[in-house]
C-alpha positions as CSV (number, residue, x, y, z in Angstrom):
1,M,77.4,-47.3,83.5
2,D,76.6,-50.2,81.2
3,R,74.2,-53.1,82.0
4,I,74.6,-56.8,81.4
5,Y,71.4,-58.8,81.7
6,L,71.5,-62.5,82.5
7,T,68.0,-63.8,82.3
8,G,66.3,-67.1,83.2
9,I,68.9,-68.6,85.5
10,S,67.0,-71.4,87.3
11,A,67.7,-74.0,89.9
12,F,65.7,-76.5,92.0
13,A,66.0,-75.7,95.7
14,F,64.4,-76.0,99.0
15,H,63.7,-72.4,100.1
16,G,60.6,-71.5,101.9
17,V,58.8,-70.8,105.1
18,Y,56.4,-73.8,105.0
19,E,57.4,-77.4,105.7
20,N,56.3,-78.7,102.3
21,E,58.4,-76.2,100.5
22,R,61.5,-77.4,102.5
23,L,60.7,-81.0,101.9
24,E,59.5,-81.1,98.3
25,G,61.5,-78.2,96.9
26,Q,60.6,-76.2,93.8
27,R,62.2,-74.5,90.8
28,F,63.4,-70.9,91.3
29,S,64.4,-68.5,88.6
30,V,66.4,-65.3,88.7
31,D,67.4,-62.5,86.4
32,V,70.7,-60.8,87.1
33,I,71.6,-57.2,86.1
34,A,75.2,-56.2,86.5
35,E,76.0,-52.5,86.2
36,I,79.6,-52.1,85.1
37,D,81.7,-49.7,83.0
38,L,82.5,-51.7,79.8
39,Y,84.4,-48.8,78.2
40,P,87.8,-50.3,78.9
41,A,86.7,-53.6,77.2
42,G,85.1,-51.8,74.3
43,T,88.1,-49.7,73.6
44,S,90.8,-52.3,74.1
45,D,89.1,-55.4,72.7
46,D,90.8,-57.3,75.4
47,L,89.0,-60.0,77.3
48,K,90.8,-59.2,80.6
49,N,88.9,-55.9,80.6
50,S,85.5,-57.5,80.3
51,V,83.2,-59.6,82.5
52,D,83.1,-63.4,82.6
53,Y,79.3,-63.9,81.9
54,A,79.6,-67.7,82.4
55,L,81.1,-67.1,85.9
56,M,78.4,-64.7,86.7
57,A,75.7,-67.2,85.7
58,K,77.5,-70.0,87.7
59,F,77.7,-67.9,90.8
60,A,74.0,-66.9,90.5
61,H,73.0,-70.6,90.0
62,E,75.1,-71.7,93.0
63,E,73.5,-69.1,95.2
64,L,70.0,-69.9,94.1
65,A,70.6,-73.7,94.6
66,G,72.5,-73.2,97.8
67,E,71.7,-73.5,101.5
68,P,67.9,-73.2,102.0
69,C,66.5,-69.9,103.3
70,S,63.1,-69.2,104.7
71,L,62.7,-66.0,102.6
72,I,63.5,-65.6,99.0
73,E,64.6,-62.1,99.9
74,A,67.4,-63.7,101.9
75,V,68.5,-65.7,98.9
76,A,68.5,-62.6,96.8
77,E,70.7,-60.7,99.2
């Protein structure tokens, strides 16, 4: 398997157990590691066999900035 690393994706959100975390919010950052077989993309040089990194980053940002959770573990899942 190959790995794609997207690092430093950040968003302001209102996750947390404590009331002040939920009211004031804070910046969260995440690194995403995708394990995928990139052989088809590498041997075909065809974009349809690759991964849309921008879409991966957008999804991670939307999840991070989404509905508040008490635990950061819940956001990560």
